[in-house]
Each structure stands twice: as structure tokens, then as C-alpha cells.
N, C-alpha and C positions, 0 to 999 in steps of 0.2 A: 334176510335179503329177499325182497318181494319177487325178483326175477327168478329165483329158484322155486318159488311156490306156484308160479303161473305156467305150468307145463301142460298146455292143452294140445297134447300130441295124439289124441284119439277123439273121435266124434262122440259127443255126449249121448248116452243112451238112458232109457228109462229105468226105474228101479223095480221093474216087474220081474227081473230074473229070479228063477227059483233058487233057493238056497240048497246047499248040500244036505243040510239037516236042520230042522227047526230048532231055534234056541229055546231051551226049557223055560217055562214060566217062573218068574221070581216070586218069593213069598208075598203074601198080602201086606201092603205097606203098613208099618207101625213105627213106633219110636225107633230111630236108628236105621231105618230102611227107606229107600226112595219111594216117592208117590207112584201111583199106578201110571200116571202120564209120563213121569220121568223114566220109569221102568220100561214102558213100551217104546219110548224114544231110543233108549240105549240098546234095547233088543234089536231095533231096526238097523242101527249102525253095525252091531255085531253080525247080524245076518248078512248084510251087504258085504262086509269085510270077509266073512267066512266063505261066501259064494264066489268072490271075485279076486281076492288078493293074490298077487303073484307068489306069495309064501304060504298059501292056504294048505298045501300038502305037508308042510313042516311045522306049522304052529300047533301047539297044544291048546285047543279051543276051550277046554274046560278051565285050564289055568288062565287063559286070556280073559274069559268072561269073569272069572272070580276077581282078577286084578282090576278090571274095569268097574265092577260093582262095588268093590271095596273102596275105591276112590270116590264113588258117587255118594257114599255115606247116606245121609238122610235128605238128599236133595229133593225138593218138592217141585221145582220148575226146571224148564230146559236151560234157562240162564245159569242155574246153579250146577249144571252138569259139565261146565267147562273143564275142571280138572280131570274128570272121568273120560271125557272125549280126548283130552291130550294123551292120557294113558292108552286109549284105544289106538290112536295114531302112532304113538311111539312103539307099541307092541307089535305093529305090523312089520317093523324092522326093514323098511325099504328106503326111508329117507326122502320119499317123493310124494306120498299120500298127504292129504290135507282135508281140513274141514272149514267151510265158510258159513258163518252164521247168517241168519236172515237180516241182521243189521249190517253185515259186511265185514265183521272182524274175522280174522283167519287164524287157524291153528295149523302150524306147519313145523315139524320137528326135523331140523337139518342134521344129517350125519356127516356133512362135509363142510369145509370152509375153503372156498375157491378164490384165488386171487392171481394176478399176473402183473408184470411190469407195465408201466404206462405205454400206450400204443405209440409206435413210431409211424408217422405218416408215410404212405407209399410215394416213392420217387422212382418212376419207371422209364425205361427207354421207349422210344416211339413204336417199337415193334412188339410191344407187349400190352395187351388190353387188361382191364381190371374191372371188377364189380365187388362192392361191399354189401353184405347182407347182415342186418342187425336184428335184434329181438323185435317181435311184433305180437300184439294182441288186439283183437277187435272183432266186429261182426262180419257176416259174410260179404257184405258190400265193401267194407273197408279192407277185408282180406284180398278180394279180387283187385282192388285198387293198388294194394301193396305189391301183388304179383305183377301187375302191369308196370308199376314203377321200376321194379327190378329188370323186367325185360326192356323197358325203355332205356335204362342205364346201359344195358348190354348193347343195344342197337346204337346208342350214341358213341360207345367206345369201339365198336367194330369198324374195321377198315382193312383195306388191302395190305398185304405184307406182314400181318401179325404172325409171329412164331408161336404164340400161345397166350394164355390168360392166367391171371391171378384172381382167385376167388377168396376174398378176405372175410372170414367168419370170426375173427378175433372179437372177444367180448360179446358174442351173440348168446345172451342168457336164456333164450327160448321164447315161450309163448305159444304161437300157432305155427306148426311146421308147414302146413299145406300151402300158403301163399309163397313161402320160401322155395318149396319144391317147384311149384308152378312157374315162379319167376325165373328160376335158374334152369328151366327145362331146355332152352336152346344149348346150354353147355353140358347138361347132364346127358341128354340124348333120350330118345324114345324107349319105353319099355320098363321092365321091373327095376326098382332101385333099392328095395329092402323089404323087410318083413317085421311084423310084430309076432313074437312067438310066446305062447302061454306056457304055464308050468306042466301041462299035460301034452304039449307039442302042437296044439292048435296054432294055425298060421293065418295071418292076414297080410296079404301082399300090398305094397304101396309102389306106385309107379307114376310116370309122366307120359301122357299121350295127348298129342294135338292141342297143346295149350292148357291142359288140365292136369292137376295132381289128383290121383285116385287112391282111396282107401278101399281095398277090395274092388267091387264093381261100382263104387259110389264116387262120382266126381265131386271133389270138395272145393277147390279153388280153380278159377278159370280165367285165362287171358283170351278174350274173344278173337283177336287177330294175332296169333303168336308170331314172334319174330323168328326168322331163319338166318343162321350165321352165314357170312360170306364164304367161310371155309369150314366144312363140316368136320366133326370129331377132332377138334384141335387139342394140343397139349394143354393141360390144366394143372396149376400149382395151387394147393389149398393151404391157407395160413391158419394155424391152430394155436390156441392158448388155453390156460386153465380156467378162464371165465366162460368158455363155451359150455352151455348146459342144455339138457333136455331137447327141445326142438332144434336148438343149434347143433346138438350132437346128431340128431336125426339127419339134418342137412349135410353134415360132414360125412355121415355113413353113406348117404346117397352117392357120394363120389368114390367110395371104396369099391374096388374091383372094376372101376371104369378104366378102359384102356387109356394109355398116355396120361396118367394122372398120378400125382405124388403130393403128399402133405408134409408140411414143415412147421416146426415150432415146438410147442409144449403139449402135453397130454391134456385132455378136456377135464371138466369138473367131475363127471362120473354119475350123471343122471340119465343114462341112455336106456331108459325104461319108458313104457307107455302108460298113460292114465285113462280112466273112464270116470265120468262125473255123474252122480246119482242124486236126484232131488229128494229131499226129506219133507215131512208133512208140514213143517212150519215155514217153509220157504228157504231153509238152509240147503246146502249141498255137501255131499261127501265125495271127495275125489280119491279114488283107490288105484294104486299101481297094479296093473293087471298082466303085463307082459314085458319081455325084454326086446330091444331092437336088434335086428340082424341085417347083414349086408346082402348084396345080390346073390351070393352063393350060400347064404344062410349061416354065415359065421356069426355067432351070438356075442353080444356085448353085455350091457347091463351095468357097467361100471365105467371107469375112466378109459378113454380111447387114446392110445399113443399115436403120434404121427409117424409117418414113414421115416422121417429124419428128425430126431430130437435135438433142438438147438435152444439153448437158454437165452441167448442175447437176442432181443427183438430186431435190432438192426441187422445182425448177421443172418437172421431168419429170412428177411426180405432179400438180402444179397444172394443167399444160397438158392432161393426160389427163382430169382432172375437167372442165375447161372445155369440152373437145370433147364429152364425153359429155352435158354439160348443154345445149349449144347446137347441136351437130352442125356447128360451123364453127370 
């Protein structure tokens, strides 16, 4: 499922990061061994994985490298390395890393199969506002436009007398989290919303400030003239299901620990991890899972996220969210 593979939850960075240890040179190519070009290419993938994988502290890298090169066999070209690259992705054991060839084909090894019942449309009383946020992928200009689209939807639904809001994230399979965060900023509120935490404890904060979503100190997506709610800090009910993945999960996490907020439905898919994308010499890219997502108080996830109230029936999920917004209990 492509939506599981398109998890652009971290800004792409260059492949110049230093590796923890240089990969040993392979034997000179001969019958039954890869060519020098194929060997160099595989070494670059292994080096990037070893330097950046979220599981880098627990992987046996000697065994990892042996398994990858065993699968490479006598490959002479990059195209012939597909089985070996699949082994390299699989052995990272995160279910979120991927490889995209220069021609556009993708290697993604899913560890999960996520599904949910058909969506039940919202039917809400007039004193409850709502906004739906779905998956998104695109360039910076498109991302800013999507963030503005979300804020425009909030502005159109805002009115006097609202007791609260429903944020519908059901079936949000991910893509790019940053316009989702920027768009939902009026409901999320200003300040820190979550963190990416690496295996050694390194942290990158993400937040919403003055119309922009931030990764660390870098503004990623921006709404030039951000909307301000008529009623500040309203009650918010978040709808969750098992098709929410990756950036959709980041968006759900952004509402965790927000005051007057509660989530309803089913647990998410379980890709609450962050990726970084590295260019390879032939125009391909390697996307490596580098950290887990955490909420505002640094509670770590990295897997499926349960809602505050687990409700199997989609229609009952909506009714319960309405009841909580109306009564607060």
C-alpha cells in the first residue's frame, strides 16, 4: 500500500553524515561476487543504514552485511541488486524504511496490515464544528496551499455558540505532516506539540507558531495570514482508526496532552516513527527510519497509538465524541 511507504515526516537531509564505522571493503569482484560498482553501491546503503537507523544500536552489522552481500550474489549492475536491497530494508526491522530507484520503483517491506471499517459520514449538531484532514504529499508550495485549505475549512466552520470541535483523522495514511500541523494550528494552539527522539536520546522538537509548523528552529509549512478561533482553546474530539499511519499518527500525537482533548475510535496503524531521506549516486533515494515520535511531555510511541476511548463501531464512535463534546463527561 503506497500510503504506508510515503512517510515524509522529516525534512530530507544530505547523505554526507559520517558513519559510525566504515564498512569493510569487499573482495575484488570475480565469478560469484558483485562487481566493483555494485559493491560500492551496496556499501553506501549499508553505511547510511548503520549511521542512521533507529535500530542501529541493536543490529549485528557484520551479520547484516553478510546477509545483504549473500543476496547480491554475482550482481554486476545496480538493477541486479534489487533482491539484496530488499534484504537490506527488511533487516532494518522497522517496517517504515524504503528504497526508491532512479526509475521510480519502490522497495518497501511492510510489517503491518492496517484496515478499518468503511467511514461513516459526520452528522453533527449545529453547536459542534468539524474539520477533516487526510493524507498529503507534495512540494513546498503545494504543502503551504494544503495548510491554508485546512485553516480555511476551520474558518468556514467556526461560529458563535460552538461547544467544541471534531478533528477527523480517520484514514489519514500519512505523507507530509507539516502542512497538517500548520493547518490545524488554530485548534492545536501555539507552542510545542511533540518530538522526534533518536535511539541515543537526541530530540528534535516540533511545534506550531504564528501560522507555521516548525521542525526544530526550521519553519516547514506556513499559512501567511493564520486564522484565529472565535473561542480560544475549545474542547476537541479526535476521531481515530486503524488506517491512520505515519504523518497521520504525528498529527494525532500533536493533540495528545492538549487540554480539553479526547480521542475516540480505534488504535492507529503503528508507524509512529520518523524518516530521513538520503540521495544515492544514481539518483535513487534511501529512506531510513531514524527516530520515534513522542508527545508534548515526551511520552514515546513508535507503534500503534490507542485512542482515549476504544470504540469498534464507527457510528458509535461519532455519537460518543458528540456526547463528550456536549457534556464533557
